[in-house]
C-alpha positions as CSV (number, residue, x, y, z in Angstrom):
1,M,30.6,15.6,37.2
2,Q,27.1,15.7,35.8
3,N,28.1,18.5,33.4
4,K,31.0,16.3,32.1
5,L,28.6,13.4,31.5
6,G,26.3,15.6,29.6
7,R,29.1,16.8,27.3
8,C,30.3,13.3,26.7
9,F,26.8,12.0,25.7
10,K,25.9,14.9,23.4
11,P,27.9,13.4,20.4
12,V,26.5,10.0,21.1
13,I,22.9,11.3,21.3
14,A,23.4,13.3,18.0
15,L,24.7,10.2,16.3
16,A,21.8,8.1,17.6
17,L,19.3,10.7,16.3
18,S,20.9,10.7,12.9
19,F,20.5,6.9,12.7
20,A,17.0,7.2,13.9
21,V,16.2,9.5,11.0
22,A,18.2,7.8,8.2
23,L,17.4,4.2,9.2
24,P,13.6,4.3,8.5
25,V,14.2,5.7,5.0
26,A,16.8,3.0,4.3
27,L,14.5,0.3,5.6
28,A,11.6,1.6,3.6
29,Q,13.6,1.5,0.4
30,Q,14.8,-2.0,1.2
31,N,11.3,-3.1,2.1
32,A,9.7,-1.5,-0.9
33,E,12.2,-3.4,-3.1
34,A,11.4,-6.6,-1.2
35,L,7.6,-6.0,-1.5
36,V,7.9,-5.6,-5.3
37,A,10.3,-8.6,-5.5
38,S,7.7,-10.7,-3.6
39,K,5.1,-10.2,-6.2
40,R,4.7,-12.2,-9.4
41,P,6.1,-10.1,-12.2
42,A,3.8,-9.1,-15.0
43,D,4.3,-7.4,-18.4
44,M,2.3,-4.3,-17.6
45,S,2.8,-0.8,-16.5
46,Y,1.8,0.6,-13.1
47,R,-1.1,2.4,-14.8
48,D,-2.2,-1.0,-16.2
49,L,-2.0,-2.5,-12.7
50,M,-4.2,0.4,-11.3
51,Q,-6.7,-0.3,-14.0
52,I,-6.8,-4.0,-13.1
53,L,-7.2,-3.2,-9.5
54,G,-10.1,-0.8,-10.4
55,R,-11.8,-3.6,-12.3
56,A,-11.3,-6.0,-9.3
57,L,-12.9,-3.3,-7.1
58,N,-15.9,-3.3,-9.5
59,W,-16.2,-7.1,-9.1
60,V,-16.3,-6.7,-5.3
61,Q,-18.9,-4.0,-5.6
62,D,-21.0,-6.1,-7.9
63,G,-20.6,-9.1,-5.7
64,I,-21.9,-7.3,-2.8
65,L,-24.9,-5.8,-4.7
66,L,-25.7,-9.2,-6.1
67,Q,-24.9,-11.0,-2.9
68,N,-22.5,-13.2,-4.9
69,K,-19.8,-14.5,-2.7
70,Q,-17.7,-15.9,-5.5
71,L,-17.6,-12.6,-7.3
72,V,-16.4,-10.9,-4.1
73,R,-13.8,-13.7,-3.6
74,E,-12.5,-13.2,-7.1
75,G,-12.2,-9.5,-6.8
76,V,-10.5,-9.6,-3.4
77,A,-8.1,-12.3,-4.7
78,V,-7.0,-10.0,-7.5
79,I,-6.5,-7.1,-5.1
80,V,-4.6,-9.1,-2.5
81,N,-2.5,-11.2,-4.9
82,H,-1.9,-8.6,-7.6
83,P,1.3,-8.9,-9.6
84,A,4.1,-6.3,-9.9
85,P,4.5,-4.1,-12.9
86,R,7.4,-4.6,-15.2
87,H,9.2,-1.5,-13.7
88,K,9.8,-0.3,-10.2
89,P,6.5,1.5,-9.2
90,W,8.3,4.5,-7.7
91,T,9.9,5.4,-11.0
92,I,6.6,7.0,-12.0
93,M,7.5,9.8,-9.5
94,E,10.1,12.5,-9.7
95,A,13.3,11.6,-7.8
96,A,12.4,13.9,-4.9
97,D,9.1,12.0,-4.3
98,Q,10.3,8.4,-4.7
99,D,11.3,7.7,-1.1
100,S,7.9,9.0,0.2
101,F,6.1,7.1,-2.5
102,K,7.9,3.9,-1.5
103,Q,6.7,4.4,2.1
104,S,3.2,4.9,0.9
105,L,3.4,1.7,-1.2
106,L,4.4,-0.2,1.9
107,A,1.6,1.3,4.0
108,Y,-1.1,1.1,1.5
109,D,-0.2,-2.5,0.5
110,K,-1.0,-3.6,4.1
111,I,-4.1,-1.4,4.4
112,L,-5.6,-2.5,1.1
113,D,-5.0,-6.2,1.9
114,A,-6.6,-5.8,5.3
115,K,-9.6,-3.8,4.0
116,A,-10.1,-6.3,1.1
117,N,-9.9,-9.2,3.4
118,A,-12.5,-7.6,5.7
119,V,-14.9,-7.4,2.8
120,A,-14.3,-11.0,1.9
121,S,-14.8,-12.1,5.5
122,A,-18.1,-10.3,5.8
123,A,-19.3,-11.7,2.5
124,E,-18.4,-15.2,3.5
125,K,-20.8,-14.8,6.4
126,S,-23.5,-13.3,4.2
127,E,-23.2,-10.1,6.2
128,W,-23.8,-7.9,3.2
129,L,-24.2,-4.6,5.1
130,E,-21.0,-5.3,7.0
131,A,-19.3,-6.2,3.6
132,S,-20.6,-2.9,2.2
133,A,-19.2,-0.9,5.1
134,A,-15.9,-2.7,4.7
135,L,-16.0,-1.9,0.9
136,A,-16.5,1.7,1.7
137,E,-13.3,1.6,3.8
138,L,-11.4,-0.1,1.0
139,Q,-12.6,2.5,-1.5
140,T,-11.6,5.3,0.9
141,A,-8.1,3.8,1.1
142,C,-7.8,3.7,-2.7
143,V,-9.0,7.2,-3.1
144,S,-6.8,8.5,-0.3
145,C,-3.7,7.1,-2.0
146,H,-4.8,8.4,-5.4
147,T,-5.5,11.9,-4.0
148,Q,-2.1,12.0,-2.4
149,W,0.0,10.8,-5.4
150,Q,-1.9,10.9,-8.7
151,H,-1.0,14.5,-9.5
152,K,2.7,13.8,-8.8
153,A,3.0,10.9,-11.3
154,R,5.0,11.6,-14.4
155,R,2.9,11.5,-17.5
């Protein structure tokens, strides 16, 4: 009896596993589309966006060094509320890498927002060493993404 049950459930288990693998990729694509759609569109390339985010990171750094809360606020606001480029960001990658890049965009969007907000929170309390440590984490997240993807971007 138990052997019969095992044979009956094998196709069901195989089907469930195939959904378990395919569903996260489909959701990541849908969510990446939703993420981009949720941003204010801007007439700029993805490269332009990265340059703006780099400048905003400089504002945050300068704000911490100068103990200027407003400068930190402005830089963090640009990072957290950045617009979307005029094209889908994943199109800078070869087709084989686009799904993985979409997943990275989703993950890093959340990470960068959290790290930037941690910097802002510490700066608001005038906890400049804490703000500096949070900035180091933000910069590490930026560099981690760039290290992973920069060499794969189409030129």
